[in-house]
C-alpha positions as CSV (number, residue, x, y, z in Angstrom):
1,M,135.2,47.4,42.7
2,E,136.7,44.8,40.4
3,N,138.7,46.1,37.8
4,S,137.6,49.5,38.9
5,E,141.1,51.3,38.4
6,Q,140.9,50.1,34.7
7,R,137.5,51.7,34.0
8,R,137.2,54.7,36.2
9,P,135.6,57.4,34.3
10,R,137.1,60.8,34.5
11,I,135.3,64.2,34.7
12,N,136.5,67.6,34.4
13,L,137.7,69.4,37.4
14,T,135.4,72.5,38.4
15,R,138.3,74.5,39.5
16,T,139.8,74.2,36.1
17,L,136.8,75.3,34.2
18,P,137.6,78.1,31.7
19,K,134.6,79.9,32.6
20,Q,132.5,79.9,35.9
21,N,128.8,80.5,36.1
22,A,126.1,80.9,38.8
23,Y,126.0,77.1,39.5
24,T,129.7,76.4,39.5
25,L,130.0,79.1,42.0
26,A,127.4,78.2,44.1
27,L,128.9,74.7,44.5
28,D,132.0,75.8,46.1
29,N,130.7,79.0,47.9
30,E,127.0,79.4,48.8
31,Y,126.3,75.7,49.4
32,R,129.9,74.5,50.1
33,E,128.9,72.8,53.6
34,Y,126.5,70.7,51.8
35,A,127.6,70.4,48.0
36,F,130.7,68.9,47.2
37,N,132.9,69.2,43.9
38,E,134.4,66.0,42.6
39,E,137.8,66.7,44.7
40,R,136.1,67.5,48.0
41,A,133.6,64.7,47.9
42,P,135.8,61.8,48.5
43,L,137.3,63.4,51.4
44,N,134.0,62.8,53.4
45,K,134.4,59.0,53.0
46,G,133.8,57.4,56.2
47,K,132.9,60.9,57.8
48,W,129.6,61.7,56.4
49,R,127.7,61.5,59.7
50,S,130.7,62.9,62.1
51,E,131.7,65.8,59.5
52,V,128.9,66.7,57.1
53,F,125.7,65.8,59.0
54,K,127.0,66.0,62.6
55,C,125.0,63.3,63.8
56,D,125.1,60.0,65.6
57,D,126.6,56.9,63.9
58,S,123.1,55.2,64.0
59,K,121.4,57.8,62.2
60,P,120.6,56.7,58.6
61,V,122.3,58.0,55.6
62,D,120.6,57.2,52.3
63,V,121.9,57.7,48.8
64,E,120.2,58.9,45.5
65,V,122.3,57.9,42.5
66,G,121.6,60.7,39.8
67,T,119.1,63.4,41.4
68,G,118.4,65.1,38.2
69,A,116.6,68.4,39.3
70,G,116.1,67.0,42.7
71,M,112.3,66.5,43.0
72,H,112.3,63.1,44.6
73,F,115.5,64.0,46.5
74,A,113.8,67.2,48.1
75,H,110.7,65.3,48.7
76,Y,112.6,62.6,50.5
77,A,114.8,64.8,52.5
78,N,111.7,66.8,53.6
79,K,109.6,63.8,54.2
80,H,112.1,61.9,56.3
81,P,113.8,64.6,58.5
82,N,115.2,61.8,60.9
83,R,117.3,60.3,57.9
84,N,120.1,62.0,55.9
85,V,120.3,61.8,52.3
86,V,123.4,62.3,49.8
87,G,122.8,62.8,46.3
88,L,125.1,62.1,43.2
89,E,124.8,64.3,40.1
90,L,127.0,65.4,37.4
91,K,125.5,68.5,35.9
92,Y,125.9,71.7,37.6
93,K,122.5,73.3,37.1
94,P,120.5,70.2,38.4
95,L,123.1,69.6,41.1
96,I,122.4,72.9,42.7
97,Q,118.6,72.8,41.9
98,S,118.6,69.6,44.0
99,I,120.4,71.0,47.1
100,R,118.2,74.2,46.9
101,R,115.1,72.4,46.7
102,A,115.9,69.9,49.6
103,Q,116.9,72.8,51.7
104,A,114.3,75.4,50.8
105,L,112.3,74.8,54.1
106,G,115.4,74.9,56.3
107,A,116.3,71.2,56.7
108,R,120.0,70.3,56.7
109,N,119.7,66.7,56.3
110,S,120.9,66.7,52.7
111,A,124.1,66.7,50.7
112,I,124.9,66.6,47.2
113,C,128.1,65.6,45.3
114,R,129.3,66.1,41.7
115,Y,130.6,62.4,41.4
116,H,130.3,59.7,38.7
117,A,128.3,56.7,39.8
118,F,131.2,54.4,38.7
119,N,133.5,55.9,41.2
120,I,130.9,55.7,44.1
121,D,133.0,53.0,46.1
122,L,135.6,56.2,46.6
123,L,132.8,58.0,48.4
124,F,131.5,55.7,51.1
125,E,133.1,53.0,53.5
126,K,131.7,49.5,53.9
127,N,128.5,49.7,56.0
128,E,128.3,53.5,55.8
129,I,125.0,53.9,54.0
130,N,121.5,52.6,54.2
131,N,118.7,52.8,51.5
132,I,119.8,53.6,47.9
133,F,117.6,54.9,45.1
134,I,118.4,54.8,41.3
135,H,115.7,56.3,39.3
136,F,115.6,56.6,35.5
137,P,119.4,56.3,34.9
138,D,120.7,56.7,31.4
139,P,119.4,53.5,29.7
140,W,122.3,53.6,27.0
141,V,120.4,52.0,24.4
142,T,121.3,54.1,21.5
143,P,124.0,53.5,20.8
144,R,124.0,50.0,22.6
145,K,126.6,50.4,25.3
146,P,125.4,48.2,28.3
147,K,128.9,48.7,30.0
148,N,127.8,52.2,30.8
149,R,124.8,51.1,32.6
150,V,125.0,51.9,36.3
151,V,122.9,48.8,37.7
152,N,125.6,46.2,36.8
153,R,127.0,43.5,38.8
154,N,130.4,45.1,39.9
155,I,128.5,48.2,41.1
156,L,125.8,46.3,42.6
157,D,128.4,44.3,44.6
158,A,130.2,47.5,45.7
159,L,126.7,49.1,46.8
160,Y,125.8,46.1,48.8
161,D,129.2,46.1,50.9
162,M,128.5,50.0,51.5
163,Q,124.9,49.3,52.8
164,R,124.1,48.3,56.4
165,E,122.2,45.2,57.1
166,G,118.3,46.0,56.5
167,S,118.7,48.5,53.9
168,F,117.3,48.3,50.5
169,L,117.9,49.4,46.9
170,E,115.2,50.8,44.6
171,F,115.4,50.9,40.9
172,K,113.0,52.4,38.5
173,T,113.3,52.8,34.8
174,D,111.1,53.2,31.7
175,S,113.5,51.2,29.5
176,R,112.2,47.7,29.4
177,E,115.5,46.7,27.5
178,Y,117.6,47.9,30.4
179,F,115.3,46.5,33.0
180,L,115.6,42.9,31.5
181,W,119.2,43.4,31.2
182,A,119.6,44.5,34.8
183,L,117.6,41.6,36.1
184,D,120.2,39.2,34.7
185,E,123.0,41.4,36.6
186,I,121.1,41.4,39.7
187,K,120.6,37.6,39.7
188,E,124.4,37.4,40.0
189,S,124.6,39.9,42.9
190,K,124.1,39.4,46.6
191,Y,120.8,41.2,46.8
192,K,117.3,39.5,47.5
193,V,114.5,40.7,45.4
194,E,111.6,41.9,47.7
195,F,109.5,43.0,44.6
196,Q,109.7,43.5,40.9
197,T,107.2,44.4,38.1
198,L,107.3,45.4,34.6
199,N,104.4,47.8,35.3
200,L,104.5,49.7,38.5
201,Y,101.3,51.7,38.0
202,Q,99.2,48.6,37.3
203,E,100.8,45.8,39.4
204,G,102.6,47.8,42.0
205,G,100.0,47.6,45.0
206,K,101.6,49.3,48.0
207,Y,104.7,50.0,46.0
208,F,102.8,52.2,43.6
209,E,101.0,53.7,46.5
210,Q,104.2,54.6,48.4
211,N,105.7,55.9,45.0
212,F,106.8,59.4,44.4
213,Q,106.2,60.4,40.7
214,T,109.3,62.0,39.3
215,T,109.3,64.6,36.3
216,F,110.3,62.0,34.0
217,E,107.6,59.5,35.2
218,K,105.0,62.2,34.6
219,I,106.1,62.4,31.0
220,F,106.4,58.6,30.6
221,T,103.0,57.9,31.8
222,R,101.4,60.4,29.8
223,Q,102.7,58.7,26.8
224,G,101.6,55.2,28.0
225,I,105.0,54.0,28.8
226,E,105.1,51.3,31.6
227,I,107.3,51.9,34.5
228,N,109.9,49.0,35.3
229,Y,110.3,48.6,39.2
230,I,112.4,46.6,41.6
231,K,113.2,46.7,45.2
232,L,116.3,44.9,46.6
233,L,117.0,43.9,50.1
234,K,120.3,43.4,52.0
């Protein structure tokens, strides 16, 4: 990514934590084959199909940036057994919750990484992945720090190059400010807009019908907050 070396965020290393807990231990033990810490995750670059999922190169590998507790992540993995999905999450508890939920029914088409979204170009080669989901990322509105927003033109350009032709990127947020800001960033990217709305639940049509309501969404919609949505195509 442009200027990526100058702005790469650093995160603490799991192996250097002064005190381990059940979630950090599960990351490198019980779920080691499908859960990767910040040091092991980039070793899979270019090898997610062959080494992690043991599948043919034609089988899709989708990505969810910021799985949270993994409700959508698990739903998607189990609804699409013929696709693989890799999740990114920084916090240990939701990271392990995500992979546990996704693999609770025995499916092994999911993997999770403890990794920062701004470093995602270190995880995947060009043309390695398919669809991308970015649901309710931190809006960074208080304090106002838009440079920390993951849906920005530099990351969008990197994601576009990592995706295969015919793939999509789906972005949802409750933050109108973030969404309108992101629309300007998207205009500068290579993506084509398939559909966008400031109110998915009122104007979404088939996109609303296909929508999986995340935990955050349930909270927001109960409060009467409109859900901003856009689907981009490569």
